[in-house]
C-alpha positions as a Markdown table, in Angstrom:
| # | Residue | x | y | z |
|---|---|---|---|---|
| 1 | Met | -37.1 | -155.7 | 45.8 |
| 2 | Ala | -36.8 | -157.8 | 43.2 |
| 3 | Arg | -38.2 | -156.5 | 40.1 |
| 4 | Ser | -40.4 | -159.4 | 38.1 |
| 5 | Thr | -40.7 | -159.6 | 34.4 |
| 6 | Val | -43.8 | -160.6 | 32.5 |
| 7 | Ala | -43.1 | -163.4 | 30.0 |
| 8 | Trp | -45.9 | -163.3 | 28.0 |
| 9 | His | -49.9 | -162.3 | 28.0 |
| 10 | Cys | -52.7 | -161.8 | 25.9 |
| 11 | Arg | -56.5 | -161.2 | 26.6 |
| 12 | Leu | -59.5 | -163.1 | 24.5 |
| 13 | Arg | -62.2 | -160.3 | 24.1 |
| 14 | Phe | -66.1 | -161.2 | 23.2 |
| 15 | Pro | -67.7 | -158.0 | 22.4 |
| 16 | Leu | -71.2 | -157.4 | 22.4 |
| 17 | Arg | -71.3 | -158.0 | 18.5 |
| 18 | Arg | -70.1 | -161.4 | 18.8 |
| 19 | Arg | -66.7 | -161.0 | 17.2 |
| 20 | Pro | -64.3 | -162.9 | 19.3 |
| 21 | Glu | -60.8 | -160.8 | 19.0 |
| 22 | Leu | -57.2 | -161.7 | 20.3 |
| 23 | Lys | -56.0 | -158.5 | 22.0 |
| 24 | His | -52.7 | -157.7 | 23.3 |
| 25 | Leu | -50.6 | -160.5 | 22.8 |
| 26 | Phe | -47.1 | -160.2 | 24.2 |
| 27 | Val | -44.2 | -162.0 | 24.5 |
| 28 | His | -41.0 | -160.9 | 26.5 |
| 29 | Glu | -37.9 | -160.7 | 23.9 |
| 30 | Ala | -36.0 | -162.8 | 26.5 |
| 31 | Phe | -38.9 | -165.7 | 25.6 |
| 32 | Arg | -39.4 | -165.3 | 21.8 |
| 33 | Gly | -38.9 | -168.2 | 19.8 |
| 34 | Ala | -39.8 | -170.6 | 22.0 |
| 35 | Gly | -43.0 | -171.4 | 21.1 |
| 36 | Ala | -44.9 | -169.1 | 23.6 |
| 37 | Gly | -46.9 | -166.9 | 21.0 |
| 38 | Thr | -48.1 | -170.1 | 19.2 |
| 39 | Ala | -48.9 | -171.5 | 22.5 |
| 40 | Leu | -51.2 | -168.7 | 23.7 |
| 41 | Cys | -52.7 | -168.0 | 20.4 |
| 42 | Gly | -53.7 | -172.2 | 20.2 |
| 43 | Trp | -55.3 | -171.6 | 23.7 |
| 44 | Val | -57.1 | -168.7 | 22.2 |
| 45 | Glu | -58.4 | -170.2 | 19.5 |
| 46 | Thr | -59.6 | -173.1 | 21.5 |
| 47 | Gln | -61.4 | -171.0 | 24.0 |
| 48 | Ala | -63.2 | -169.3 | 20.9 |
| 49 | Ala | -64.2 | -172.3 | 19.4 |
| 50 | Arg | -65.6 | -173.9 | 22.7 |
| 51 | Arg | -68.0 | -171.3 | 23.1 |
| 52 | Gly | -69.2 | -172.1 | 19.8 |
| 53 | Phe | -67.5 | -169.1 | 17.4 |
| 54 | Gly | -66.1 | -170.0 | 13.7 |
| 55 | Lys | -63.8 | -167.1 | 13.3 |
| 56 | Leu | -61.2 | -165.5 | 15.5 |
| 57 | Tyr | -60.0 | -161.8 | 14.9 |
| 58 | Leu | -57.1 | -159.7 | 15.9 |
| 59 | Gly | -55.5 | -156.7 | 14.6 |
| 60 | Val | -51.9 | -156.4 | 13.9 |
| 61 | Gly | -49.4 | -153.3 | 13.5 |
| 62 | Val | -48.4 | -152.7 | 9.9 |
| 63 | Asp | -45.1 | -152.6 | 10.8 |
| 64 | Asn | -44.8 | -155.7 | 13.2 |
| 65 | Ser | -43.4 | -158.0 | 10.9 |
| 66 | Gly | -42.5 | -160.6 | 13.3 |
| 67 | Ala | -46.3 | -160.8 | 15.0 |
| 68 | Arg | -47.6 | -160.9 | 11.1 |
| 69 | Arg | -45.5 | -164.0 | 10.2 |
| 70 | Leu | -46.8 | -165.4 | 13.4 |
| 71 | Tyr | -50.2 | -165.0 | 12.7 |
| 72 | Gln | -50.0 | -166.3 | 9.0 |
| 73 | Arg | -48.0 | -169.3 | 9.8 |
| 74 | Leu | -50.7 | -170.1 | 12.1 |
| 75 | Gly | -53.6 | -169.7 | 9.4 |
| 76 | Phe | -54.5 | -166.0 | 9.9 |
| 77 | Ser | -55.2 | -163.9 | 7.1 |
| 78 | Phe | -56.0 | -160.3 | 6.1 |
| 79 | Ala | -59.7 | -159.4 | 6.5 |
| 80 | Glu | -59.4 | -156.8 | 4.2 |
| 81 | Arg | -59.8 | -154.0 | 6.8 |
| 82 | Thr | -57.1 | -151.4 | 8.1 |
| 83 | Thr | -57.7 | -149.4 | 11.6 |
| 84 | Thr | -55.9 | -146.4 | 13.0 |
| 85 | Thr | -56.7 | -146.1 | 16.7 |
| 86 | Thr | -55.0 | -143.1 | 19.2 |
| 87 | Tyr | -54.8 | -144.0 | 22.9 |
| 88 | Gln | -53.2 | -143.0 | 25.8 |
| 89 | Tyr | -51.5 | -144.8 | 28.2 |
| 90 | Val | -48.9 | -144.1 | 31.2 |
| 91 | Asp | -45.0 | -144.7 | 30.1 |
| 92 | Gln | -42.6 | -146.5 | 33.0 |
| 93 | Ala | -41.7 | -143.0 | 34.4 |
| 94 | Gly | -45.3 | -142.8 | 34.9 |
| 95 | Arg | -45.8 | -140.1 | 32.9 |
| 96 | Lys | -49.2 | -139.8 | 30.5 |
| 97 | Gln | -48.7 | -140.3 | 26.7 |
| 98 | Trp | -50.1 | -140.6 | 23.5 |
| 99 | Ala | -49.6 | -143.1 | 20.3 |
| 100 | Thr | -51.3 | -143.8 | 17.6 |
| 101 | Glu | -51.4 | -147.2 | 15.8 |
| 102 | Thr | -52.4 | -148.6 | 12.8 |
| 103 | Asp | -53.2 | -152.2 | 12.5 |
| 104 | Asp | -54.4 | -154.6 | 9.7 |
| 105 | Ile | -57.2 | -156.8 | 10.9 |
| 106 | Phe | -56.7 | -160.3 | 10.7 |
| 107 | Glu | -59.4 | -163.4 | 10.6 |
| 108 | Lys | -59.2 | -167.1 | 11.1 |
| 109 | Ile | -61.4 | -169.7 | 10.6 |
| 110 | Leu | -61.9 | -171.9 | 13.4 |
| 111 | Ser | -62.1 | -175.7 | 13.2 |
| 112 | Gly | -64.7 | -177.0 | 16.0 |
């Protein structure tokens, strides 16, 4: 059976407190630098603006320099807040693992 590769994905979340948040933006290494991340962010921004939101939020790892550069180039800025989250996931071997991530919260004012 052939194994497929996810080229890119993201999720736009609209929590109850009405702050749209870009979550889990991922671009596979083989597709980085080709504009996929920029296109995904543009699509998410459009969806949030169409729903009447004036800002979009996201968390970016404090050690993820590539993503930070992308978001800053696209007009996101540090929102003066950092969060640390511990969560459980299943690794490629099927084992449960724990991870802790520290993210800076970025925000962008959307044009209507």
